[in-house]
N, C-alpha and C positions, 0 to 999 in steps of 0.2 A: 621884571615881567609880572603882569597882573594875572588874575585867575583866568583859566581857559574859558573861551566862549565857543558855543557850538551852533551848528545848523544841522537839523535832523530831517531825514527824508520821511515820506509818508508811510513806509513800511514799519517804522518804529514810533508811531504816534503816542502810545502810552508812555514811552520813555521821556517824551518831551515834558509832560506834566510833572513827572517825578523829578527830573533834573531842575525844573523851575522851582519846585517846592524845596529842593536842597540848596537853592540860592544861585544856581548856574544861569548865566545869560544864554538863552536858547531861542533861536529862531526856527520856525517850522514851515511847512508848505503853506500854512494859513497866512503867513506873513510874506513869503517870497515866491509863492507859486509852486506848483508841482511839475516843474519842467527841470530836467537835469541841468541844463545850462544856467538856469537861475540859481540853483543850489550851488553849483560850482563857482559862479561869479561872486556870490555873497561870501562864500567860504574864502575865496582868494582876496577880494577887496577889503573885507572886514577882519581878515586874519582869524577866521573861525575854523574850528575843527569840524569837518563834515563827518557825521555819523550816519552810516547807511547799512541797510540789509540787502542792497542791490549790488550784485557782483560787478555788473558792467559799469555802474556809476562809480563804484570803488576803483575800478581799473582806470577809468577816465581821470578821476581825481589824482590818482597815484602818478599817472603818466605826466600830468601837468604840475607835479610837485606841490599839490595842495595837501595840507595835513588832513588825513582821513583815517577813520576807524571803520572796519567792516565787522558787523555783528550778525551772526547767523542765529536763528532761533527767535522766539518771541517772549521768552520768560524774562520779565522785568527784573526780578531778583538777581538772576544770573547776569544780565546786562549791567545792572548797577554795581555788582561785585567786580566785574571786569573793568568797567570804567573807573572805579575807585582805584584799582591797582594800576591801570595804564595811564590815567589822566589826573589822578589825585582828586577825583570827585568825592566830596565829603559824604559819608554815610550817616549824617546826623542832620536834624532839622534845627536850623538857627533862624528863629523867627525875625531877627533883625536883617537877615539876608534873603529870606524867602521871597520869591516872585509870584505874581499871579499865574496860576496854572493855565489860564486861558489866553492871556495877552502878553505875558512876560514883563509887565511893569512891576516896579517894586511896590510892596504893600506898606501901608502905614498903620501903626497901632493906635487905636483910639479907645478911650474909656467907653464902656458899653452904654452909659447914659448919654453919650454924645452922638449916638448912631441911630438913624431911623431906617425903617424898612426891614428890620430883623424881627423874627418872631419873639414875642414877649417872654416865652419860657426860656429862650436862648439868652436873652438879656438878663434874666434873673439868675441864671446859672453861671454866666461868664462875666468876669470883670473887664476883659479886653476883647475887642473885635478888631479884625484886620481888614482894612479897606483897600481896594485897588483904586488908585487915583485916576487911572486911565479908563477902565470899563465900569467902575463903581460896584463891582461884585464884593460881597462881604464873606469873610471866613472867620471861623472860631475853632477852638480845640474841642471838638465833639468826639463821639465814639469812634469816628473814622480815624482820628489821630492815633489811637492805640493800635489799630490795625496797621497803620503806616509804620509805627515804631517796630512792630513785630517783623514786618517785611525788611526793615533796615537791619535788624538784628540778624536775620537769616542771611542777608546780603553780606554782612561782615563775616559771618561764619564761612560762607562760601569763598569770599575773598581770601580769608586766612587759612583756607583748606581744612577747616575743622568739621568734625562729624556732627550731624544733627542727631542728638541722642533722644529727641522727643518721640521718634517713631521706633524703628526696630534696632537702633544702635549701629546699623550699617551705614556706610557713607551713601549719601544720596547720589543718584545718577542725575546729572544735570542736562542730559540730552545733547543735541548737536550744537551747543553754544560755542562760538569761537569769536575772538576779536583779533583783528590783524591790522597792522599798520603798513603792510606791504613788504616788510623786511624780515618776516618770519621765514624760517627755513622749512 
């Protein structure tokens, strides 16, 4: 069995980009349409796990025996921690697997001197640029990358039940985040 593939509803749009960056094959409402039946059909026909924040869509999928995860709340760090635990989503960026956050195509790594349309200061600072072969967007490991790594570290702590000692030393309250596959008691 290969790595899990997902289809994500509109309520969890930020999560789509994160999962793609982590190398997951993720379709969103941009690709399949924002109609529940489309999401359900794609999940069923392509053997994708449906991730939704919509309780009625979750119930429809569960009744049809479509693999589904119901996530409440909008905190991406919490969602990543829970999906890492439930679906083995990796909480590390592997640039050989990263997909385009916008269109889901795989990225190719190119030497910066072979790329056009990128600011010159970026080309001077970075040896490698990542290009989406589908939409031609370019990416590089800029300051945003360090922020992403911090988010992933926090997601790992939450997944592992560790306390965030950076603030008060007390466990963080993660809010009303829940993930369910329909078999929880």
